[in-house]
C-alpha positions in Angstrom: -181.4 228.4 -35.2 -181.5 227.9 -39.0 -177.8 228.4 -39.6 -175.9 226.8 -36.8 -172.1 227.2 -36.9 -170.1 224.3 -38.4 -169.9 221.3 -36.2 -173.2 222.1 -34.5 -175.4 219.9 -36.7 -174.9 216.2 -37.3 -176.8 213.7 -39.3 -178.2 210.9 -37.1 -176.4 207.7 -37.6 -178.2 204.8 -39.2 -175.8 202.2 -37.9 -177.1 199.7 -35.4 -176.8 200.8 -31.8 -176.5 198.1 -29.1 -179.3 198.2 -26.5 -181.2 201.1 -28.1 -184.4 199.1 -27.4 -183.9 199.7 -23.7 -185.5 203.1 -24.3 -188.8 201.4 -24.7 -188.8 200.3 -21.0 -189.6 203.8 -19.6 -192.3 204.2 -22.2 -193.9 200.9 -21.1 -193.5 201.8 -17.4 -195.2 205.1 -17.8 -198.1 203.6 -19.8 -198.4 200.8 -17.1 -198.7 203.4 -14.4 -201.8 204.9 -15.9 -203.3 201.4 -16.1 -203.0 200.9 -12.4 -205.9 201.5 -9.9 -206.1 205.0 -8.6 -205.1 203.9 -5.1 -201.8 202.6 -6.3 -201.2 205.7 -8.4 -201.2 207.7 -5.2 -198.3 205.8 -3.8 -195.0 207.9 -3.9 -192.8 204.9 -4.9 -195.2 204.0 -7.7 -195.1 207.5 -9.0 -191.3 207.4 -9.1 -191.3 203.9 -10.7 -191.2 205.0 -14.4 -188.2 207.3 -13.6 -186.4 204.6 -11.7 -187.0 202.3 -14.7 -185.7 205.0 -17.0 -182.5 205.6 -15.1 -181.9 201.8 -14.8 -182.4 201.4 -18.6 -180.0 204.4 -19.1 -177.4 202.7 -16.9 -177.6 199.4 -18.8 -177.4 201.2 -22.1 -174.4 203.3 -20.9 -172.5 200.1 -20.1 -171.7 200.0 -23.9 -169.8 203.2 -23.3 -167.1 203.4 -26.0 -168.9 206.3 -27.8 -171.3 207.2 -25.0 -170.4 210.9 -24.9 -170.8 211.3 -28.7 -174.2 209.4 -28.7 -175.6 211.6 -26.0 -174.4 214.8 -27.8 -171.9 215.9 -25.1 -168.7 216.1 -27.1 -166.5 218.9 -25.7 -166.4 220.8 -29.0 -170.2 221.3 -28.8 -170.1 223.1 -25.4 -169.6 226.6 -26.7 -172.4 226.5 -29.2 -174.6 224.7 -26.6 -174.1 227.5 -24.1 -175.0 230.2 -26.6 -178.1 228.6 -28.2 -179.2 227.2 -24.8 -179.2 230.6 -23.2 -181.2 232.1 -26.0 -183.7 229.3 -26.0 -184.1 229.3 -22.2 -184.7 233.0 -22.1 -187.4 232.8 -24.7 -189.2 229.8 -23.2 -188.7 231.1 -19.7 -190.5 234.4 -20.5 -193.2 232.6 -22.5 -194.0 230.0 -19.9 -193.9 232.5 -17.0 -196.5 234.4 -18.8 -198.6 231.3 -19.2 -198.3 230.4 -15.5 -198.9 233.9 -14.1 -201.4 235.2 -16.7 -202.9 232.6 -19.0 -203.7 229.9 -16.5 -205.3 232.2 -13.9 -207.3 233.9 -16.6 -208.7 230.5 -17.6 -209.7 229.9 -13.9 -206.8 227.6 -12.9 -205.3 228.0 -9.4 -201.5 228.3 -9.1 -201.2 228.9 -5.4 -200.7 225.2 -4.9 -197.1 225.8 -6.2 -196.2 227.0 -2.7 -196.8 223.6 -1.3 -194.6 221.7 -3.8 -191.1 220.4 -3.0 -189.8 223.2 -5.2 -191.8 225.8 -3.4 -190.8 224.7 0.1 -187.0 224.4 -0.6 -184.9 227.4 0.4 -184.0 229.6 -2.6 -180.3 229.1 -1.9 -180.8 225.3 -2.5 -183.0 225.7 -5.6 -180.8 228.3 -7.2 -178.6 227.2 -8.8 -177.8 223.7 -7.4 -181.2 221.9 -7.5 -182.3 223.5 -10.7 -179.0 222.7 -12.5 -178.9 219.1 -11.2 -182.5 218.6 -12.4 -181.7 220.0 -15.8 -178.7 217.7 -16.3 -180.3 214.5 -15.2 -183.6 215.2 -17.0 -182.0 216.1 -20.3 -179.6 213.2 -20.2 -182.5 210.9 -19.5 -185.4 212.3 -21.7 -183.5 213.8 -24.6 -180.1 212.2 -24.7 -181.2 208.6 -23.9 -184.9 208.3 -24.4 -185.4 210.5 -27.5 -182.0 209.7 -28.9 -182.5 205.9 -28.7 -186.1 206.1 -29.9 -184.9 208.0 -32.9 -182.3 205.3 -33.6 -185.1 202.7 -33.5 -187.4 204.9 -35.7 -184.7 205.5 -38.3 -185.3 201.9 -39.5 -188.9 202.8 -40.5 -188.1 205.6 -42.9 -186.2 206.0 -46.2 -186.5 209.7 -46.2 -183.5 211.5 -44.8 -185.8 214.3 -43.4 -188.0 211.8 -41.6 -184.9 210.1 -40.1 -183.4 213.4 -39.0 -186.5 214.7 -37.3 -187.9 211.3 -36.1 -191.5 212.6 -35.5 -192.7 209.4 -33.7 -189.7 209.5 -31.3 -190.2 213.3 -30.8 -193.9 213.0 -29.9 -193.5 209.9 -27.8 -190.6 211.3 -25.7 -192.4 214.6 -25.2 -195.5 212.9 -23.9 -193.6 210.6 -21.7 -191.8 213.6 -20.3 -194.9 215.7 -19.7 -197.0 212.8 -18.4 -194.3 211.5 -16.0 -196.4 210.5 -12.9 -194.3 212.6 -10.5 -194.5 215.6 -12.9 -198.3 215.3 -13.1 -198.7 214.8 -9.4 -196.5 217.7 -8.5 -197.5 220.3 -11.1 -201.1 219.2 -11.7 -202.6 221.1 -14.7 -199.3 223.0 -15.3 -197.7 219.8 -16.5 -199.1 220.5 -20.0 -196.4 223.1 -20.4 -193.9 220.3 -20.4 -195.5 219.0 -23.7 -194.5 222.2 -25.4 -191.1 222.2 -23.8 -190.5 218.6 -24.7 -191.4 219.2 -28.4 -189.1 222.3 -28.6 -186.1 220.8 -26.7 -186.6 217.6 -28.6 -186.6 219.3 -32.0 -183.5 221.2 -31.1 -181.7 218.0 -30.0 -182.7 216.1 -33.1 -181.6 219.0 -35.3 -178.2 219.6 -33.6 -177.4 216.5 -31.6 -176.1 218.9 -29.0 -177.3 218.1 -25.5 -175.6 221.1 -24.0 -178.3 223.2 -25.7 -181.2 221.5 -24.0 -179.4 221.3 -20.6 -178.7 225.0 -20.6 -182.1 225.9 -22.0 -183.8 223.8 -19.4 -181.8 225.4 -16.5 -182.2 229.0 -17.7 -186.0 228.5 -18.3 -186.6 227.1 -14.9 -184.4 229.8 -13.3 -186.7 232.4 -14.8 -190.0 230.7 -14.1 -189.0 229.7 -10.5 -187.7 233.1 -9.5 -190.5 235.1 -11.1 -193.4 232.9 -9.9 -192.0 232.6 -6.4 -191.9 236.4 -6.1 -195.4 236.7 -7.6 -197.1 234.3 -5.3 -195.0 234.7 -2.3 
C-alpha cells in the first residue's frame, strides 16, 4: 500500500474540530472499568458500559455533521479503492490470524474450544454470514477507527510540529488499539484471543491514518472475520 491511487491519501487536517475531545470519554470509561471490583466487572451491563459511552460520544460528536462523512473517511469517491485494499488486507490478516488461532495458540497450550459457547459460536451460520459480521464491521470501524482514532489524532496533532508525527499520530494509534483490544466485552468473550485485536487495531489504524479511507478498514474487518469465523467453526465443530 505504498503507492495508493490519487485521491486515496489525505493529509490530516490541523484545523480545530468541534467536540473532538469527546473521544476521550470511551478511553476514560474503559480505564474506569478495570478499576472496578471484580464482582462488578462480571456484570453484563458494566462490561458493555464503555461501548455505550463510546456510541453516545460518537452521537454527540456527529451532531456537528456538516462534514461528518468526510471526517470519518466515508466520501463516496473513496469506496472503490476501499473495496480493493480492504479485500487484500482482510485476506492477509484473515489467513494470518486463523493460523494463530488454530495452530499457534493451541501449540502454546491455550484452549480454543470455548469459542463454541460464545454468542458468535451459538448463532446460526446464516445469521453470522454475512449479516452479523458485516454489521459488526461497520459499527466497530466507525466507532474505533473513524471516531475514536480519528478524533484522538486531531487532538494529538496539536502536540507535534513534524508532519510525519501528525500524519501517523503514534499516541492516538496505540491508545485506540489498546482500547479496542481491551474492550471489556471483547476480553470477556474471547479471553486470551483478545490479544489478536491489538495487532489488528495497529494495522487497521495505521491504514486509516495513512489513507483516511474508512471503507478499507470496514471491508478488511469483515473479510478477515469471514475467514476466521468460517475456518475456525469448521475446525472445532
